[in-house]
C-alpha positions, 0 to 999 in steps of 0.5 A: 823331371821333378816327377821322378820322386824321392829315390833311395839309390846309390847312383842318385848323386851321379844322375842328379846333374842330368836331371837338373839339365833336363829340368832346365831345358838344357837337353844337349848338356844332359846328353853330354853328361849322360855320355860321360857317365856311361863311359864310367858306368856302362850298365847304368840303365837310368843314364841311358834313359835320361840320354834318350829323353834328351835325344827325344827333346832335341828331335832325334826320335829314332835314336831315342827310341832305339836307346829306350828299347835297349833298356826296356829289353833288359826289364829294369826294376829300379825305380829311377829307370822305370819312371824315366822310361814312363816319362819318355814313352809319354813324350813319345805318345806311346803309353802302350809301351809303359804297360809292357814295362811294368808287366815285366817289373811285376813279374820280377817283383810280384809283391811290390804294391808300388809296381802293381799300382803303376801297372794299373795306372799304365792300363788306365792310360790306354783304356785296357779295362779288363786288364785294369780289373785284373790288376786291381784284384791282384793289388787287393790280394797283395795289400787288402785296401778298399780303394784297390778293390773298388778300382777293380769294380770301377774297371768292370763298370768301364767295361760295361760302358765301353762294350759294343753289346748293351746286352753283355753290359746288362747281363755280365759286367754290371751284375758282376760289379753289383755282386762285388760291392754287395759282398763288401756291404754284407761284410760291413767293409764299406768305408768311404763316400766314393764307394757308396757313389759307385754302388749307386752308379751301378744300380742306376745303370742296371735300372734298379731304381728301387734298390738305389733308393733303398741305398740312398735312404738307408745307412749307406746314404749317410756317407754322402756328405761331400755335396749339399743336399746330395741325398735329396737330389738323388732321391728326387732323380730316382722318384722322377725315373720311377714316376713316383710323382706324389713322393717327388712333389712332397720331397720338393715341397719339403726342400723348398720350405728349407730353401725357397731359392733352390730353382731345381726343386721348383722345377721338380715341384711344378713337373710333379704337379702336372703329372699328378693332374694328368693321372687324376691322382687324389690322396688316400682317405686317411693317413699320410699322402706318401712316404715323403709327407703331404702332396700338393696335387691341385693348382690352387695348393701350388699357387697358395704355396708360391704366394706364401713364399713370396709373402715371406720374402716381402715381409723380410728386412734382409735381402729378398730371394729371387726364387719365389718371384721367378717361380710365380712367373714360371708357374704362370708360363706353364699354366698358359701352355696348358691353357688352364684358367687358374693363370689369372689367380697369379695376377697380371704378368705385366704387374708381376714383372714390374714388381720383380724389377722394383725388387731386383732391377739393380742386379745384372741378373734381372735382364736374364731372369725377365727375358725368359718370360717376356712372351707372357706380355701381349704385343700391345703391352710392350711400350707400356711395360718399358714405360713402367720400368722407366718410371721405376728407374729414377735418373738425376736432373736433366742437363742442357742437352735434355739427358738425365743420368743415373746418380749411382751404380744401382740406378745405372744398373736399373736404367741399363736393365730398362734399355736391355729389356726394351731391345729384347721386346723389339722396341729398338728394332722398330725405330726408323733410322733417325730415331736409331741414331738418336738412341745411339747418341743417348747410349753413348752419352750414358756409357761415357757418363758411367765411366766415372763410377769405374775410375779406380777400377783395375784393368782386369775389371769391367766398367759399370757402363760397358753394356751401354757401349755394347748395345750402341754397337749393336744398334750400329750393326742394325743400321749397317745391315738394314741400310748397307751404309758401311759408315755405320760399321766403321762407327761401330768399330770405333766405338768398340775400340773406345770401349776396349781402351777403357775396359781392356778385359771385356770379352764381349767387346773383343768378340764383336770386334773380331766378328766385325773385322772378319766381316770387313775382310781384315784378319790381321787385327783379329789374331791379337784380339783372339789371343787376348781372350786367353781362351782356356781348354775346351774353349778352343773347341767351342769358340775357336771357329770364330778365328779359323773360319776366316783365317785362310779365306782372308789371305793371311796364310801365316796367321792361318797356319798359326791359328790352326796349330793353336787349335790342334795343339789342344786337340792333340793334348786332349788324349794325354790330358784325359788319361791323366784326369782318369788316373787322378779320379781313380786315385782320389775315388771320384769314380762318377767323374770317370765316365764324364772324362771319357765322354769329354774325350770322345766329344773332342775327338768327334768334334766338327771343329777338330776335323775342320782344322785338321783338314784345313791345316793339311791343305794350307801346308800343301798350298804353301809348301808343295811346289809341283808333283815331286814336292807334292809327293814329298809333302803328302808323304811327310803328312802320312796322308792316305787317299784310301783312309777317311778318319773323319767320324762322319756318323758321330760328328759333334757340333761343339760350337758355342753359337750363343757366345755373343751377348744378344738382346734381340727379340725372339723372332730375330734370334738363332733358331734350331733350324739355323743350327741344323742348317749350319751344321749341314753346310759345314759338313758338306764343305768339310766333305768337299775339302776332305775329298780334295785333300784325299784326291791330291794324295791320290794324284801324288801316289799315281805311278807311271811307266816309262813304256806304254806296254804295261805288263799284266803283272804291273796292272795287278801290282797296283796301277788298276787299284790306284785308278779305281781309287781315283775314280771312286773319289772323283765320283764322291766329289761329283755327288757332294758337289751336287749336294753342295749346289742344292744347299747353296741355292737355299741361300739360308740367312743367319742372324748377324750374331749367329753362325758364320756362313760357310765358304761353300756358296762363295766357293761355288759362285767363284767357280773354284770347286768346279775348276778343281774338280775338272783338274782332278778329273784330268789326272785320271785321263792322264793316268789312262794315257799313261796306260795306253800310250800316244799311238792308240789314244787319239780320242783320249788326247782330244778329250784331254785337249778339250779339258786343257782349254776348259781349265784355261777358260775357267781360270780366266773367268775366276780371275775376272770375278776377282777384279774390282777395288777391294777398298774404294773411297769416293766423296769421303765414303769408304767402300769395301768388298771383302768378297773380292778377296775371298774370290782371290784366295779361291783363285790361288788355291785352284791355281795350285791344284791345276799346277799339281795336275799339270806337273803330273802331266809333265811327268807322264808326257815326257817319257811318252814323247821320248818313246814316240821319238825313238820309234820315229827314229827307228822307222826313219820318220822325219816328220816334226808334228807334235802329238795333239796332247803335247800341243794342248798341254803347251797351250795350257802352260802358256795360258797359265803363265798369262793368267798368273801374270794378269793376276799379279798385275791386278794385285799390284794395282790393288796394293798401290791403290790401297796404300794411296788411300788417305783415310784422314779424308774420310767423312765421319760427320756427327762424330767427336774428335775422340770418336773419329780418332778411334774409328780411324785407328780401326780403319788403319788396321783394316787398311794394313790387313788388306795390304798384308793379305795382298802381299802374302797372296802375291808372294804365293802366286810368284812362287807358283809362276816360278814353278810353272816355268819348269813345266816343260816337255 
């Protein structure tokens, strides 16, 4: 409430205690204090609003809204009430009500600058750009200040950006905005840099690059001072768009003379060279080449220019710049791409890269710089290159074990760079198993030796030798994936845990540990690891998938719920936060940032991860909380879940995952490719469609009504029964089509790099039989609905069909349980074997049991009145036969089978719990490891054992609830 500002109000003293209570989070006392005040001062509007804020924060939303509307209807104009209502409506996520509030205030106080500006910002929160334009001009007429005028201009630009019709943008909104700015230019009223930036933005969007260039190079361009080389960068961009390559080349040349380390100008310099060559451009016979000066239009001139920059660096005593040396390699790369013979003029790539390493090998950026150009080396030069680098990275005297170590941090960085480049060239991958184990031993020795350089480092600082540890873990992963020996995975886990103990802030250790634990079926340790990463803002979208992908599939339902909530909080706050960023951009004249904020908001709203988390969170809530049909209906209602609506933006889906978040030194042939990215996105979308359709089908099952009598009237059919049936059929058809697509996709068996995107649950769901069984259960709900419509008398064929479906469901569930059989953790002869796929199958089994039980609950709801109706008819006809209808017998057999399969599942889980708890990990063979290494490895394995036990306990608890609900399914 501190945001209420300084208000000269006689009631401020009376209201202050309420403000203080709200500020301190003591909402109940705030309500009580407001009630006391209102007894004495019934017309004190602000006290009512403050009470409403207290009610809102204590969960009494309806009362709060009613009270707020009561005050709003009085159209208050005192600042206290207006600001308090603004805060309340923002907390209610109803920013549109704030606009109505200030519209009324402006009508009553038409000359108030403050209320007009608040109205403008209220429109900005809800994206009412036309009204923003009008409000901005109204404000400018009252108080003729430049910022208000340009608020109106920017609102016109936003109308152009958001317009569905591009033609309307280009012919109406942008030209009008241009004329408005030109009027200020002619009247010489342009004052600030932001106003020039806005003019430039308008001209750029209109495609008037020549006019924009004149603005930048003219007097107005002199106001662009906030960014270094802002004018030059804008000129360069415009020259490129206009394809004026001579000017682009000459300007880049001039700028590189001033700053030979600016990489963006090297790229423009080279781009323009090759465009000039393609045009066969030649300079005029006399006079300047172009308005920007001399043009370098031949390779020889560019080579000479780059070599001159390098010669200038070589002759310097001060620190050398990397730019010219990298520019030489970039030029060589481009010449080779075009198969131009002038490549040889630059020298031999191996020698050039060794020269670069000699100069910059002690900097961490050396590996990322050279990695881009390793393809310039021939395959038979790789070992020679590594050898030459090793010679340029001197180590100390060898010890008794024959290993030599760096004597200072610069030497350590050089040696580390050699190791990283060797791995990037594929030299590590080419080694046999024994050589890889020797390499791991060397890397671990270098890691532990390097720790002495960081003895006094803070906990938030990384150790100098951390990358040795990470690389050794990568080699362990290579050994595990190639040989299948899980001991390598355990040793990798132990090493990373050791690394994390010495460098608690190393994000790469945490990320790789997180991935390894999940791949080994353990989610419990991952929660703390992810929390310690302290992901900020958009990172919840870009790396959140690492957590949420495994949360539910590994049986940690409580942690999964928490993980989903964590991500959803960020996405839900995005809308509100982005509005605030836009308002601040208007206030401070950062107009060019406003479209960026809108783009960010859209990017997050259309995020694949957002759609996945939202869908999985609702399914998880249903699996955990919805009991049988009655509870399913309540849960669906509380979620406001609609079977008719699909609010996932399928056509505009954005894959915002950061698939390169792991540090990786693999050679190009092992790296993540665009094809991998494309296939991963396809699989994720198909899996999301299946989950979304399942969710909507469950909502449809919950919404299905039934009649107490089979004689349904035509009016009843017209009133929605037929609609529900049609909706269910449509969704089932979509599910069937998507299952076919999913099966085809799973048959591709796409293999992703270990550090690439995690495989979806799609293939596992299909192989476990979960998708097929859930689809069959949901199809059964349609038959039940049809039976409800025709009754038991005239449905023998439908009853036979349903009985077959009951039997099929029982068989499918038993087959699914069979696929869960086997030991999750098994230790024989000192070797531990883990089978996380069994745990995933068990989760699919549990989910499918829930779906089958909901459909069975719906069967009960329909069959009970039908059976009662049939018995009444028999009594009237004095029919004493006790033969049960076929469908009732079939349903009773299904419930008996379900009880049996649940009992066997619980028994299997109990056996697994006992077996895992009895494992003695101290007996695990870790030969070759030191005592300290073994302690870290065993600690990691203890976490893994504990996590599996926790997963089994949560699964058993959920199955017991379902077994109890099954007992109530009686007809």
